[in-house]
N, C-alpha and C positions, 0 to 999 in steps of 0.2 A: 075585534078590528083586524088583527093579523093572526092567522092560524097556520101553523107549520106541522106537517104530518109525515112522519117517517122519512125525514130528509137525510139523504146520504150524498157525500161528495168525495170522489177519489181523484187525486192527481197522480196518474200512473198507479204505482203500487201503494202510494201513501193514502190512507183512508182518513180524511180530515174530519168529516162529520159522519156520525154513526147513528142512524135511526133517531134523529133529533125530532121530537114532537113537543111543541110549546104553544101556548095561547097568550097573546099580548093584547091586553084589554084597553079599550078606549077610556080616556079620562084618568089614566095612570101614567106614572113614570116607571118604566121597566128597565132595569139595569142588566146588561150582559157582562158577566165578569168571568175571569179565569186567567191562568198563567199564559205566558207567551206560547204560541203553538197549540192552544186549546181549541181553536176553531172559531173564535169570536169574529174575526174579520171576514172569514169565509161565509159565516152565517149572515152577517150584515150585507155583504155583497150579493148573496143569493136573494135576499129580500129586495134589493135594489135592481136585480136583474143583470148585474155585472158579472155574475158567475152562474153558469148553468149547472144545476144539481145533477148528480148521476142518477138519482131516483128520489121519489117523494113528491109532496105537493105543498105549495104555498098559496094561501088564500088571503086576499085583501078585501075587506067588506063582503066576505062571503063568496067572492068571485076568484076562481083559480087563475093565477098568473101563468101564462103558458106561451111566452114569446111576445105577448102584447105589451107595449110599453106605455099605453095611455094612462095606466094607474099611477105612473111616476109623477104625473101632474099634481097628485095629492101629497107628495113627499117633499119635505125640505131636508137636505142632507148637508151636514157639516163634517167633512172628513178630518182625520187627525192632522194631515198635512195637505192643504189645498194647493193645487197647481194652477197657476194663472199665466196667461201670456205676459211675459216679463216686460215687453215694450209698451203695453197699454197702461193708461192711467186708471186710477180708481173710478173716475167718472165714466171712462170708456167701458170698463168692465161692467159697471152697473147698467149702462145703456145696452150693452151687448146681451146680457142675461135677460133684461126686460124684453128686448126684441125677440129673443128665442122663446120667451113665455107668452108672446102675443100682446105685449104692452098692456097688461091688466091695470085697472085703476084702483082696485081694492088692495092697496099695499099696506104692509105694516112696517113703518119706517122708525119705529121706536128705538131699536138698537142703533141705527144709523145716527140718530140725534144724540142718544145718551152716551155712545162710545166716542163721540167727537170726531166723526169721519169727515165732516164738512171741510175741515182744514187740510185734509189729505187728498181731496178730490182730484187735484191736478198733478199729483205725484205719480210717477211710473212705478209699477209693481216691483221692479227690481231694486228700487231704492228704499223700500219699506222694511221696517224691522219685522221679525217673526211675529211679535205680538200684534202689530198693526195689520199684518196679513190675516191673522186669526180673527181680528175684528171684522174685516171685510167678509171673510168666510161665514162668520156668525150672522152678519147682516143679511147675506144672501139666503141663508137657510130659513130665516124667519120672514123674509120680505114678502113672500107671496101668500101668506096666510094658509100654509099647508095644514091638512088634517092630521098628517103624520110627520113627526120630527125625528130624524135619526142623527144623533150627535155623538161623534167618535172623539173622545178625549177633548171635549169642548173648551175647557179652561186652560189647556196646556199653553204656556207662553204668555198668558194674560197676567197683568198686574192685579193686585188685590181689589182695587176699585172696579176694574172692568170685569173681573171674575164675579164679583157680587152683583153687578148689573145683569150679567148673563144669567146667573142663577135665579134672580128675581123674575126675569123674563120667562124662564122655563116654568117656574111655578105659576105664572100668570096664564101661560098657554095650557097647562094642565087644568087650571080652574075653568077654562073655556071648553073643556071636554076633549082636548086634543090627545092624540096618542104619542107618547114620547118614549123613544128607545135611546138609552144612554150607555156609553162605555167609559170607564175611567180606571186608572191604576190607583187612584186615591180613594181608599175605602171610606174615609170620613166624608168625602164628597158624595159618594154613592149613598151612604147612610143618610146624609142630609137631604138629598133630593128625591130619592126613589121610594116607591111603594113596594114594588116587587123585584125579585132578583132571579135571574137565570144563571146558574153557575155551571160553566162548562169545564170539563177536565178530560183531556185526551179525546176530544171530539164527541163526548157523551154528556147528556144533561145529568148532573149529579144532584141538583136541587132546582126546583121551580116553585116559587111561592112568595109569601110575605117575608120581608127582611127580619122582622121581629120573631117570626116563627123559626127561621134558620138559626138566629142567635140563641134563642131559648133552647133549641134542641141540642146545642153543643155546650151549653153552660159557660159560654165565654162572655166577656164584658162588653165587646163591641164587634162590629162587622170585620174589622181588620184581623183581629185575633181569631174570629170564627173561621174566616177563609184560610188563614195560616194553619189553623188546627186541622181543617179538612184536608188541606194539601199534604201536611205532614203525615196524617193518618192514612191518606189514600182512599178513605171511605167517607161517604156523607151520612 
């Protein structure tokens, strides 16, 4: 579904991504993990077309993205911290984004209903708690039935019930054959939701493959201890 070949990104003298090559499969949840500064955000923004790579290629459905933004219609993106016009209400935000998307009728409003956003519709964004803003962001990511979901720290700020609802929705989208890319600093969450893992360290891919394979290769008891072991050893 998404192929990345020899991707490099430099910001001046800082080499953030170094010959990154990965394959992200359809019908799987693939986690991108690594310490702060490892290149996770830059990789995600490169896929989204928000960062222009210094070199390398990115393919979506076999088609190279090269300045064309049409492929983004296939993507639902949930940033770690969503920025909304603070003076607009939740209702106005939803209408605005629907208008920008051409007012499609095939909407997935499951999260809107399950997360209880009906009662928040006429509240302005500036009055909402961080958790409620996160619910709005999640609803927008899933709303247009995208083929690809990119979720950056999706459960951050959510209460346990809302977090469970969102996790269930992720699993349901995976069962539909969607491509899901997930980041999280909570390794138990990655282990719960993900099939595959891409572990970045200092801009390079240190491991790509099944989570169970990574854990077995380090003789650790879970993913958190596996990642900690790799980081301490400095080798995969």
